C-alpha positions as CSV (number, residue, x, y, z in Angstrom):
1,M,55.3,8.9,-28.9
2,N,52.9,7.1,-31.5
3,E,54.6,3.9,-30.8
4,I,54.8,4.1,-26.6
5,A,50.9,4.8,-26.8
6,L,50.4,2.0,-28.8
7,I,52.3,0.0,-26.8
8,F,50.0,1.3,-23.5
9,A,46.6,0.5,-25.9
10,A,47.9,-2.8,-26.5
11,F,49.0,-3.4,-23.0
12,F,45.8,-1.9,-21.5
13,G,43.9,-4.2,-23.4
14,A,45.1,-7.3,-22.6
15,T,45.3,-6.5,-19.2
16,A,41.6,-5.5,-18.9
17,I,40.5,-8.5,-20.4
18,I,42.8,-10.6,-18.0
19,F,41.0,-7.9,-14.9
20,G,37.9,-8.5,-16.3
21,A,37.4,-12.5,-16.5
22,F,39.5,-12.4,-13.0
23,G,37.2,-10.5,-11.5
24,A,34.1,-12.3,-13.0
25,H,35.5,-15.9,-12.3
26,L,37.8,-15.6,-9.1
27,L,36.8,-12.9,-7.6
28,K,32.6,-13.0,-7.9
29,K,32.4,-15.3,-5.2
30,K,35.2,-13.3,-2.5
31,L,33.9,-9.9,-3.5
32,T,30.7,-7.6,-2.0
33,V,28.4,-6.6,-4.7
34,E,30.0,-2.9,-4.2
35,N,33.6,-4.3,-4.4
36,L,32.6,-6.1,-7.8
37,K,30.8,-3.1,-9.0
38,S,33.9,-0.8,-8.8
39,F,36.5,-3.8,-9.9
40,E,34.0,-3.6,-13.0
41,I,34.2,0.5,-13.6
42,G,38.5,0.2,-13.3
43,V,38.3,-2.7,-15.8
44,K,35.5,-0.4,-18.2
45,Y,37.7,2.8,-18.1
46,Q,40.8,0.6,-18.8
47,I,39.4,-0.7,-21.9
48,Y,37.7,2.6,-23.0
49,H,41.1,4.2,-22.3
50,A,43.2,1.3,-24.5
51,I,40.6,1.9,-27.5
52,I,41.0,5.7,-27.5
53,L,45.0,5.6,-27.2
54,L,44.9,2.7,-29.9
55,I,42.6,5.3,-32.4
56,L,44.8,8.4,-31.3
57,G,47.8,6.4,-31.9
58,F,47.4,5.7,-35.3
59,E,45.0,8.8,-35.9
60,F,47.8,11.0,-35.1
61,T,50.5,11.4,-38.3
62,T,53.1,14.1,-36.3
63,N,54.2,14.2,-33.2
64,T,53.4,16.9,-31.6
65,S,53.7,18.3,-27.5
66,L,50.2,18.8,-27.2
67,S,49.5,15.0,-28.7
68,N,52.0,13.9,-26.4
69,Y,50.6,15.5,-23.4
70,I,47.1,13.6,-24.4
71,F,48.8,10.5,-24.6
72,L,50.9,10.9,-21.4
73,A,47.7,11.9,-19.4
74,F,45.9,9.3,-20.7
75,I,48.4,6.5,-20.1
76,I,48.9,8.1,-16.2
77,G,45.5,8.4,-16.1
78,T,43.9,5.1,-17.1
79,F,47.3,3.4,-14.6
80,L,46.2,5.7,-11.4
81,F,42.5,5.0,-11.8
82,S,41.9,1.9,-13.1
83,F,45.2,0.2,-11.1
84,S,44.2,1.9,-7.7
85,I,40.5,0.8,-7.8
86,Y,42.2,-2.6,-8.5
87,G,44.5,-2.3,-5.5
88,L,41.6,-1.2,-3.1
89,V,39.2,-3.7,-3.9
90,I,41.9,-6.9,-3.6
91,S,43.0,-5.6,-0.9
92,S,40.0,-5.2,0.7
93,A,39.0,-8.8,-0.1
94,I,42.1,-9.8,2.0
95,N,41.2,-8.0,4.7
96,K,44.4,-5.8,4.0
97,K,43.4,-2.5,2.8
98,L,45.8,-0.3,1.1
99,S,44.1,3.0,1.9
100,F,46.3,5.2,0.6
101,L,45.5,4.1,-2.7
102,G,42.0,6.0,-2.1
103,P,43.7,9.4,-3.2
104,V,45.2,7.8,-6.0
105,T,42.1,7.1,-7.9
106,P,40.4,10.8,-8.5
107,L,43.9,11.7,-9.1
108,G,44.2,9.5,-12.0
109,G,40.3,10.5,-12.7
110,L,41.7,14.1,-13.2
111,F,44.4,13.3,-15.6
112,L,41.8,11.4,-17.8
113,V,39.7,14.7,-17.9
114,L,42.5,16.7,-18.6
115,G,43.3,14.1,-21.5
116,W,39.8,14.2,-22.9
117,G,40.1,18.2,-22.5
118,L,43.4,19.0,-24.5
119,L,41.9,16.5,-27.0
120,I,38.9,18.2,-27.1
121,Y,41.7,22.0,-27.7
122,K,43.8,20.2,-30.4
123,F,40.1,19.1,-32.2
124,I,39.1,23.4,-32.1
125,L,42.8,24.1,-33.3
């Protein structure tokens, strides 16, 4: 599972840079200030969790169930949280708002909190 975490860390890191540049250069003229801030939050959370996945992927030397759950929570959470924000913001910019993505963002946030909670639990053990 460590290898999968490292692959997702690299994927999330690379796509965060791409989406960050996309937002800063191409979407800046098409988005409201509020939508641009939302887009930036998605990028920030994505890069933060790319970094934590990278660190943990190298740090966790044993492949335990708890470690795997932490990885999965961060991977699923990052994908649901950040990518739903991108979808909401971009669809709003082209006047085809994908409102079904609205509830996906907090679900992604819940997975991120779960990942951090499990990490705290792992440190306590």
